[in-house]
C-alpha positions in Angstrom: -82.9 141.4 155.9 -82.2 143.9 158.6 -80.6 146.3 156.7 -83.4 146.7 153.9 -86.0 147.1 156.7 -84.4 150.0 158.3 -83.7 151.5 154.6 -87.3 151.4 154.1 -88.1 152.9 157.0 -86.2 155.5 156.4 -87.9 156.0 152.6 -91.6 155.8 154.1 -91.4 159.4 155.8 -89.8 160.9 152.3 -92.2 159.2 149.8 -95.2 160.2 152.4 -93.9 163.8 151.9 -93.9 163.7 148.3 -97.3 161.4 148.1 -98.9 164.7 150.2 -96.8 167.3 148.1 -98.1 165.6 145.4 -101.8 165.7 145.9 -101.8 169.2 147.1 -99.9 170.5 143.9 -101.6 168.4 141.0 -105.2 169.5 142.6 -105.8 172.9 141.0 -104.5 172.1 137.1 -107.1 168.3 137.7 -109.8 170.2 138.8 -109.6 173.1 136.2 -108.8 170.7 133.0 -112.1 168.7 134.4 -114.1 172.4 133.9 -112.4 173.0 131.3 -113.6 169.7 129.5 -117.2 170.7 131.0 -117.1 174.1 129.6 -116.3 172.6 126.1 -119.6 171.0 125.5 -122.9 171.8 123.0 -124.5 173.0 126.1 -122.1 175.5 126.7 -123.0 177.0 123.8 -126.2 176.8 123.9 -125.9 178.5 127.4 -123.9 181.4 125.5 -125.7 182.1 122.5 -128.9 182.0 123.9 -128.2 183.9 126.8 -129.5 187.9 127.4 -126.8 190.2 126.1 -124.4 187.7 124.4 -123.5 189.5 120.9 -125.3 189.3 117.7 -123.0 188.7 114.7 -122.9 191.8 113.2 -122.3 190.0 109.7 -125.3 188.0 109.9 -125.2 184.9 112.0 -128.3 183.7 113.7 -128.2 181.7 116.9 -129.3 178.5 114.5 -126.1 179.2 112.3 -123.9 179.7 115.4 -125.0 176.1 117.1 -124.7 174.1 113.8 -121.4 175.7 112.6 -119.8 175.8 116.4 -119.8 172.0 117.5 -117.6 171.2 114.6 -115.0 173.1 116.3 -115.4 171.7 119.6 -115.7 168.1 118.3 -112.5 168.7 115.8 -110.4 169.7 119.2 -111.8 166.6 121.1 -111.5 163.8 118.4 -108.3 162.1 116.5 -109.2 164.2 113.2 -106.7 166.0 111.4 -107.4 169.6 110.0 -109.1 168.2 107.3 -112.2 167.9 109.1 -112.9 171.4 109.4 -111.1 172.6 105.9 -114.1 170.5 104.3 -116.9 172.4 105.8 -118.8 175.1 104.0 -121.4 177.9 104.9 -124.7 178.5 103.7 -123.5 180.5 100.9 -120.8 177.8 99.9 -118.1 179.6 101.2 -115.2 177.6 103.6 -116.0 177.9 106.2 -112.7 178.7 108.0 -109.5 180.3 106.2 -105.8 178.5 106.1 -104.6 180.9 108.8 -107.7 180.1 111.0 -107.3 176.4 110.2 -103.8 176.6 111.3 -104.6 178.3 114.5 -107.2 175.3 115.3 -104.3 172.9 114.7 -102.5 174.5 117.0 -105.3 174.6 119.6 -105.8 170.9 119.1 -102.4 170.3 119.8 -102.5 172.5 122.8 -105.7 171.1 123.9 -104.4 167.3 123.4 -101.3 167.5 125.4 -103.2 169.2 128.7 -105.8 166.8 128.6 -103.2 163.9 128.8 -101.2 165.6 130.8 -104.3 165.5 133.1 -105.3 162.2 132.9 -101.3 161.0 133.8 -101.6 163.5 136.7 -105.1 161.3 137.8 -103.3 158.7 137.3 -100.7 159.3 139.4 -102.5 160.8 141.9 -104.7 158.0 142.5 -101.2 156.2 143.1 -100.3 158.8 145.8 -104.1 158.6 146.9 -104.1 154.8 147.6 -100.1 154.7 148.9 -101.2 156.7 151.4 -104.0 155.3 152.0 -102.6 151.8 152.8 -100.0 153.2 154.5 -102.5 154.2 156.9 -102.2 158.0 156.2 -106.0 158.4 155.5 -105.6 161.8 157.7 -102.6 162.9 155.3 -105.0 162.4 152.4 -107.5 164.8 153.8 -104.8 167.7 154.8 -103.3 167.4 151.1 -106.4 167.7 149.6 -107.6 170.3 152.1 -104.2 172.2 151.1 -104.9 171.4 147.6 -108.4 173.4 148.2 -106.7 176.5 149.5 -104.3 176.7 146.7 -106.6 176.3 144.3 -108.8 178.8 145.4 -106.1 181.4 146.5 -104.4 180.8 142.9 -108.2 180.8 140.9 -109.3 183.9 142.6 -106.1 186.0 141.6 -106.1 185.1 138.0 -109.8 185.6 137.9 -109.3 189.1 139.5 -106.7 190.0 137.0 -109.1 188.4 134.0 -111.9 190.9 135.7 -110.0 193.8 135.6 -107.7 193.4 133.0 -108.9 191.3 130.6 -106.6 192.2 127.8 -103.6 191.7 129.3 -104.7 187.8 130.8 -106.4 187.1 127.3 -103.2 188.1 125.3 -100.7 186.9 128.0 -102.9 183.5 127.7 -102.4 183.8 123.7 -98.6 184.8 124.5 -97.7 181.5 126.5 -99.2 179.1 124.4 -98.9 180.8 120.5 -96.6 181.9 118.4 -96.8 185.6 117.7 -99.1 186.4 114.8 -100.9 183.4 114.8 -104.4 183.7 116.5 -105.7 187.3 116.2 -108.1 187.5 113.0 -110.5 189.8 111.6 -114.1 190.6 113.1 -115.2 188.9 109.7 -113.7 185.6 110.2 -115.9 182.7 111.4 -113.7 182.0 114.2 -114.6 185.6 115.7 -118.1 185.3 114.3 -118.7 182.1 116.5 -116.5 182.9 119.1 -116.2 186.4 120.0 -114.3 187.5 122.7 -117.2 187.6 124.8 -117.5 184.3 124.6 -114.1 184.2 125.7 -114.5 186.6 129.1 -117.6 184.3 129.8 -115.8 181.1 129.7 -113.1 181.9 132.0 -115.0 183.0 134.4 -117.3 180.1 134.2 -114.1 178.2 134.5 -112.5 180.1 137.5 -116.2 180.2 139.4 -116.9 176.2 139.4 -113.1 175.3 140.1 -113.3 177.9 143.0 -116.8 176.1 143.8 -115.3 172.7 143.2 -111.9 173.2 145.9 -114.2 174.5 148.3 -116.4 172.1 148.2 -113.4 169.4 148.5 -112.5 171.3 151.3 -115.5 171.4 153.3 -115.9 167.9 153.0 -112.3 166.8 154.1 -112.6 169.6 157.2 -113.6 166.9 159.5 -110.9 165.1 159.1 -108.0 165.7 161.5 -104.3 166.3 160.2 -102.3 163.4 160.8 
């Protein structure tokens, strides 16, 4: 019994350190993916399509048509349907909404999206476990310190990414797609529906929105926990 108690005492600092480190590291991806999910809504589509300066479709989609077609793509990325969900859709002139190449890319996007959100869910559960472990070990101050550190890491990381996106968008956009998708599968003609619904300006605005809201969320968390002294 004495040996077991002594082992528990030895292990406790290491477990606390691991829990703190995990909370610090996981904060950035959890906030980013939460904001990504918020952006993946018809409300953001409406904001983009109706804001002054958003580029018109040179091939003729009206704002109403964009708002009619684009939400199907968002729903596909988030639901449990296969790609036939989109393959069966047609435009007003009777043509298929998406080509085979577009459908293949959207299938890849859905896979990446679902893996990312599943990882975020697992990460959030583990973060809750780490938080409760620290809290019930009387280390609430360490929880606050971990969140503050995670907020600082998040701000530093997202500011760096945002500056890269603003000042070298092509590098950022290309690098992102090369990281997650096979070469040659994510480039399309300007006349393709995917580009007409989601032009490059849409992705630039989405990236800046995600970065800005993530930084704002991290700063908010930092100040919420600022008054709690670290243990």
